[in-house]
N, C-alpha and C positions, 0 to 999 in steps of 0.2 A: 203336577195334577192340574187338570182343566177344570174350573168351577163355572157352572152355569146356574142361571136362576131356576127355582125349583118348579115353576109353573109348567105342568105337563110332564114333569120328570120325576114323580114321586118314586118311581122304581130305583133311581139312582141315590136316593136318600138313604143315609146310613141307618141300619136297623135300629139302633139304640134311639135315633131321633124319632123314627116312625113309631116305636113303642111309646115314646113320651107324648107325640102328638094324639095317639089314640087314647092314651091315659088322660090326657088334658081334656079331650072331648067328652070322655065318659064321665068325668067327675066334675066338669065345669071349672077346673082349677088350672091356673097358669102353669103349665109343665115345663116350659122353657122361659126362666125369669128375664133374660135378656132379648127375647124374640121381639117384643113390641119396640123396644128401644132401638134396636138395630134397624128393624124396618121403618121406623120414623125417620131415621137419619138417611136411609137409602131410597124411600119412596115418597115420603111426605112433602108437599110443596110448601107446607108450613115451616119445615125446617130450612129449606132454601131461602124462604122469605125472611126469617129471623135473622139468619146469618148475613144476608145481603143487607138487611136493615142495620145491623151493628156496624158493619164495615163501611157502608155509605155514609152513615153518621159520623164515623171516625174520620173518613176522608174529608168531610166538610169542616172538621174541627182542626185539621192539620195546620193550615196557615195561621190561624190565631195562636195556636200552640207554638209555632215556630217563631212568631213575632214577639211573643212575651218571654223575654230571656230571663225573667225571675222565677219562671215556674219549672217544676220538675214532677214527673210522675213517679219517681223512685224514692221510696222512703230511705233507702240506703245512700241517697245523694247528700253528701256533707260538704261544707266549706263553700268556697266561691266556685260556681259553675256557669256564670253567665256567659263567659267567653269560650266555652267549650263547644265543639261542633255537635249539631243535633243528631238524635238517634231515636228509634223506637224499638222496643223489645216485644217480640211475639214468642209465644209457645210454638211448638211444632205439631204434635199429635192432637187431632181434633180441633186445631186452631187455624193451621194453614194447610195441613195434610190430612185427609180423610181416610182412616183406617177401617171404616165399617166392612170392607170385604174381608178383613182378617177376622172380625166378629162373626160375620156371616159363615165363614168357614169352620169356625169352632162350633156354631150351632149345627151346621149340616153334619159334621163329623162327630158330634156328641162329645166334644172335648171342652176343656177349660184352658184358660191362659196358661201358657208356660214359656220360659225364656227361649227354648229351642225354636218352637213354632213362630214366636214373634221375631226372632233373629232371622228366620228364613223369609218371613214376610218383609222385613225391612230390607233385606238383601235384594229383593226383587225390584225395589225402588220403583214400584208401579202405583203407589197411592195417588189419588187424584186431589185437586185443590179443593178446600172448603169453599163453598160459594162466597164470593166477594173478596176472598183473601188475596188473590193476585192482583186485583184491581187496586187494593189498599197498599200493598207493597210496592207497586209500580208508582202510585201517586206520591207516596213518601220519597222514593228515590228520585223522582223528577223534581221534587223540591229541594234536593240535596240533603235528604235525611237518610242516614245509614240504617238499614234494618239488620238487628241482631236476633239470631234465632236461638232462644234458650230451650233446651230439651233434655229430658232425662234419659234419652237414648244414650247407650254407652258410647264411649269415645272410639271404640272399635267400629261402631256403626256410623261414624261421621261422613266417611266417604260415600257410603250408599245413600246417606240422607242428603248430601250435596248433589249427588247424581240425581235423585228424585226431584229435588227443588229446582234445579237447573233445567230438567227436562220439561218442566211445566212453565218455565219462564220467569220463576221467582229471582229477584236480583240477589246475587251472592257475590260479594267482593272478594277478589283474590289477592288484594294487597294487605289484608288484615284477616284475623280469625273472627268471622262473624257467626260461626256455628259453634255454640258453647255446650258441650256435652258433659254427661255425668262421668266423672273420673278422669277427665282430660288433664286436670291438675289434681294433686293430692287433696286439696281442700274443697274441690268441687264435687260435693256429695250429692244426695238426692234433693236436699233442700237447695233452693235457688238463690238463697241470700248472697252468698260468696260470688256467684256469677253476675248477679245484679250489681253488686259492688264493684266488680271488675269493669262492667260497662260505664257505671257512674263515674269511675276514676277517670275516664277519658272522653266521655261524651255527656251532654245534657239530655236526659231522657224525658222525651216529650209525652210519650204514651206507652202504655203496655197493653197487650191483647192476650187473652188466655181463655181457657175453658174451666179452670180450676182455681179455687182461692189461692192455692200455693203459688200460682203463677204471678201473684201480686204481693203477697206477703206470706211469712212462715205461719201456717196454722196446724202444723203437725202436732198431734196429741190432743188437740181441742175436742171437746165434746160437741154434739149438735147444736146445743144452746149457746155454747161459747162461740161457735162459728157464726152463728146468726148475730151475736152481739158485736163481734168484730166487723161484720158486714155492715151493720148500722153505724159503727163508729166512723167508717170512712164512707158515709152516704154521699158526700160532695165529690168524691172521686168517680163515682160510677158514671159512665156516660160522659165523662169529661177528659179524665186522665187515664182511667181504667176501663177497658171494654171486655166485657164478659160475654162468651158464646155458650150456647148449650152443650152439655156434655152428658147425655142420658145413659150411656153404655157402661161407664166406669168412672172412677175418680175418688178423691179423698172424701167427697160427701158420702159415697157408698161405705167406705171403710170405717167412717165415724159411726155408722150405725152398729157395727159389731166392734167398736173400740180398737180397730186394727189389731185384733188379737189372732194372729196367724196360726195359733194352735187350735182354733175352732175348725171343725170340719164344715162341709157345705150345709148340712142340715142345721147345725147350731148357728151358723151365721144366719140362715133364714129365720130361725126362731128369734134371734136378736132383732131383725128387721121388722118382723111382724109386731113386735112390741111398740113400735113407733107409729102403727096405724092409728089414726085419731078419728073416730066417727062424730066428733062434736066439733062445732066451730069455736073461734076464740070467744065469741059473745056468749055462746052457751055455757062455756066453761066459767066465765066470770059471773054469770047469773047464779051459779050453784052456790 
C-alpha cells in the first residue's frame, strides 16, 4: 500500500478516521489521541531542534567521556573496567530510527498497534534517521567508540533492522554482534538489563541514549510518582552519561498511566489517563 500525506486527499482517508475527525470537530474533543503527538514528530521544527540539541550536546561530551577511564554510564558495569574498549549504547526505535510513518498509517487506517502490522513495517526497513542520530553514531565511531544498538525488536527482525540502519549510513560492525534484540538469547527479555550487562562485560560504556526510562534502568512496574523519584535520583546522569530524547507517541510513560493493565479496553485506559490531568500548579496544591 502506498501512503501519501492527507493534505488534499481526504477522499482517501479511511471512513472510520473521517468519522472520528468529524466527531472531534463537532464536540471539540480530541477524537484521535495520538494525532498531535504523531504530527509533532513528523512536522514540528521544534521536534527536530530538540533531537539535534540532544545529539549535538552528546557529541561535544564524547571526548571527555572517552578520556576519563574511571567513568561508566551503565549501572550494570561492575568490577574493573578502565582497560575495556569504549562503547556507547543507543536504543533503536524513536532514538535512531523514526517510526512515525507507522504511527501515521495506524491513524489513517483507523487501527491500533499490533505485532503483525509492526512486523510488516520493520521488514520494509524504510524508517528514516532521527535528527542528529547519524551524526552522533558517526562521531563516536570516528573516535574509536563502538556503537551498540539495544532494541526490543524481536531477534527475527534483526536482519531487517541491520538493513535499515546500514541503508542510512549508521555504523554497524560485522566482526561482533552490535544489534542486541529481544529474545536473541534466552535471558534477553523485554527488560534491557541483561543486554546492558553483556555490553558492560566487554566494553566500558561511556554514554547511553534513549527515549524511555527503560533504556537506562529498569523501571518496569513503577508508578508515575515512583518513576519521577527514580529520575530525580539520577539527576547527575542526565545530559552527561544519559541522554534522553522525546518520545510522545508511546512508551512506558504512557503504560504507567493505566498501570500496564492489558486487560483494560481502550475506553478504560483513557479513563485512567484522564485521572492524571491536574488543573492546579504545584504551588497551588501546597497552599491548600
